[in-house]
C-alpha positions in Angstrom: 0.0 5.1 -21.9 2.1 5.3 -18.8 5.1 3.5 -19.1 5.1 0.7 -16.0 7.5 1.2 -13.3 9.9 -2.4 -13.0 8.9 -3.6 -9.4 12.5 -3.1 -8.2 12.0 0.9 -8.9 8.7 1.1 -7.2 8.1 2.5 -3.8 6.7 0.3 -0.9 3.4 2.5 -1.4 3.3 1.4 -4.8 4.1 -1.8 -4.7 1.1 -1.8 -1.7 -1.3 -0.3 -4.0 -0.6 -2.8 -6.4 -1.3 -5.4 -3.8 -4.2 -3.8 -2.3 -6.2 -3.8 -6.1 -6.6 -7.7 -5.6 -8.3 -10.0 -3.6 -7.2 -12.5 -0.8 -8.2 -15.3 -3.9 -6.2 -13.2 -6.5 -9.6 -12.0 -7.9 -9.4 -8.0 -9.1 -11.3 -6.5 -6.1 -12.9 -3.9 -8.8 -12.2 -5.4 -11.8 -12.4 -2.8 -15.1 -15.4 -2.9 -17.0 -15.3 -3.5 -20.5 -15.8 0.1 -21.3 -13.0 1.9 -18.7 -9.7 2.5 -19.2 -7.0 1.2 -17.1 -5.7 3.7 -14.2 -2.3 5.3 -14.7 -1.1 3.7 -11.7 0.6 0.5 -10.7 -1.1 -3.0 -12.5 0.4 -6.4 -12.4 -1.1 -6.8 -15.8 1.7 -4.2 -17.1 4.5 -4.5 -14.8 8.0 -6.3 -15.8 9.2 -8.5 -13.7 13.0 -8.1 -13.2 14.7 -9.2 -10.5 17.8 -10.8 -10.4 19.6 -12.9 -7.3 19.9 -16.6 -6.6 16.5 -18.4 -6.1 16.4 -21.1 -3.3 14.6 -24.4 -4.0 11.9 -25.5 -1.5 8.5 -27.2 -1.7 4.9 -25.8 0.2 1.1 -26.2 -0.7 -1.0 -23.8 -2.1 -4.4 -23.4 -2.4 -5.4 -25.2 -5.8 -7.5 -22.1 -7.2 -4.4 -19.9 -6.3 -1.9 -22.2 -8.5 -4.3 -22.6 -11.1 -5.0 -18.3 -11.1 -1.1 -18.1 -11.5 -0.8 -20.7 -14.4 -3.4 -19.1 -16.1 -0.8 -16.5 -17.6 1.7 -19.5 -18.9 5.3 -20.0 -17.9 6.7 -17.8 -15.5 4.0 -18.6 -13.1 6.6 -19.1 -10.5 8.0 -15.9 -11.2 5.1 -14.3 -10.6 4.0 -16.0 -7.4 7.3 -14.8 -6.3 7.1 -11.3 -7.0 3.8 -11.3 -5.1 5.3 -12.4 -2.2 8.0 -9.9 -2.6 5.9 -6.9 -3.1 3.9 -8.2 0.2 7.0 -8.4 2.5 8.7 -4.7 1.1 5.1 -3.1 1.9 5.0 -4.3 5.3 7.0 -2.4 8.2 10.8 -3.4 8.8 11.0 -5.9 11.4 13.9 -5.5 14.2 16.2 -8.2 14.6 
């Protein structure tokens, strides 16, 4: 089995590929069948989340079904939301300031 990469060490292309596997509501675009084997590529189900650094506390609104989807895997849902947002930002072209 392929050892999952730490997201911090994934390229922007690998992160973008991982995000592209999910639709706007967090559902897999191509759910695996019961007989299929998982691909060796990036997958959120096998990625270790290990981003150091200070966090900023804030309040924002999410659609209930988005929050439910992240909470379904138990504790750490806020870290998973942060990971998805970080992957999205990293997959974008760099902005000029």
